[in-house]
C-alpha positions in Angstrom: 0.0 0.0 0.0 2.9 2.3 0.6 4.2 2.1 -3.0 0.8 3.1 -4.3 0.6 6.0 -1.9 4.1 7.3 -2.9 3.2 7.1 -6.6 0.0 9.1 -6.1 1.8 11.8 -4.0 3.6 13.1 -7.1 0.5 14.6 -8.8 2.5 17.2 -10.8 3.9 14.7 -13.3 0.8 12.6 -13.6 -0.5 14.0 -16.9 2.8 14.9 -18.6 3.1 11.7 -20.5 -0.3 12.2 -22.1 0.7 15.7 -23.3 4.0 14.4 -24.6 2.2 11.6 -26.5 -0.4 14.0 -28.0 2.3 16.4 -29.1 4.4 13.6 -30.7 1.3 12.4 -32.6 0.6 15.9 -33.8 4.1 16.4 -35.1 4.1 13.0 -36.7 0.8 13.8 -38.4 2.1 17.1 -39.8 5.3 15.3 -41.1 3.3 12.6 -42.8 0.9 15.2 -44.3 3.8 17.1 -45.7 5.3 14.0 -47.3 1.9 13.0 -48.8 1.6 16.5 -50.4 5.1 16.2 -51.8 4.4 12.8 -53.3 1.2 14.1 -54.8 2.9 17.1 -56.5 5.7 14.8 -57.8 3.2 12.4 -59.3 1.4 15.3 -61.0 4.7 16.6 -62.5 5.6 13.1 -63.7 2.2 12.8 -65.4 2.7 16.2 -67.1 6.1 15.2 -68.3 4.8 11.9 -69.6 1.9 13.6 -71.5 4.4 16.1 -73.0 6.7 13.3 -74.3 3.7 11.4 -75.7 2.3 14.4 -77.5 5.6 15.5 -78.9 6.4 12.0 -80.2 3.0 11.9 -81.9 3.8 15.3 -83.5 7.2 14.1 -84.7 5.7 10.9 -86.2 3.0 13.0 -87.9 5.7 15.3 -89.4 7.5 12.3 -90.8 4.3 10.9 -92.3 3.5 14.3 -93.9 7.0 14.6 -95.3 7.1 11.1 -96.8 3.6 11.1 -98.2 3.7 13.9 -100.8 0.8 12.7 -102.9 -1.6 12.4 -100.0 -0.4 15.7 -98.6 -0.9 17.6 -101.9 -4.4 16.2 -102.4 -5.9 17.1 -99.1 -6.1 20.3 -97.1 -6.8 18.6 -93.7 -6.1 15.2 -92.3 -6.3 13.0 -89.2 -3.7 10.5 -87.9 -4.9 8.2 -85.1 -2.5 6.8 -82.5 -3.0 4.4 -79.5 -3.1 7.2 -76.9 -4.7 10.0 -79.0 -4.7 11.6 -82.4 -3.1 14.3 -84.6 -5.1 16.6 -86.8 -3.2 18.4 -89.5 -4.2 21.2 -91.7 -2.4 23.2 -94.4 -1.9 26.8 -93.6 -0.3 27.6 -97.0 1.7 25.7 -99.6 4.7 24.9 -97.4 3.4 25.4 -93.8 1.3 22.8 -91.9 -0.3 23.0 -88.5 -0.3 19.9 -86.4 -2.6 19.6 -83.4 -2.0 16.6 -81.2 -4.5 15.6 -78.5 -4.2 12.8 -76.0 -7.2 10.8 -74.7 -6.9 12.6 -71.4 -7.2 16.0 -72.9 -3.6 17.1 -73.1 -3.0 19.1 -76.3 0.0 20.5 -78.2 0.0 22.6 -81.4 3.0 23.0 -83.8 3.5 24.6 -87.2 6.2 23.4 -89.5 7.4 24.1 -93.0 8.0 21.2 -95.4 10.5 23.3 -97.4 12.6 24.0 -94.3 12.7 20.3 -93.3 13.6 19.1 -96.8 16.5 21.6 -96.9 17.7 20.4 -93.6 17.6 16.7 -94.7 19.5 17.7 -98.0 22.2 19.4 -95.9 22.4 16.3 -93.6 22.7 14.0 -96.7 25.5 16.2 -98.1 27.4 16.2 -94.8 27.2 12.4 -94.6 28.9 11.9 -98.0 32.6 11.1 -97.8 
């Protein structure tokens, strides 16, 4: 009985463990919430980078298709090229300039204009530089 009485005599320290535990849990919750928001923003950024790469690769492939298909390109003013993750719509602005609009299934878009004449000159220069 004496041990119990001695323990109860020290009333000042009786609730300090509870306060320490609650304070520790609050700090841990803030820390975990911060980490969760960091991970969330990193995942958003990764998705945006992935969408950008997909759209730009679709644009590059569409450019190559337009460059190598002269007869189809000359016959039409507009066109549509489907891909697994989206599509590219192309339209002729003038004789040498084309506008490509790529759209992913999730709504991400990218628009680019390019000139057939400029690209063909660049490829001619590259072919000349490759010759021994």
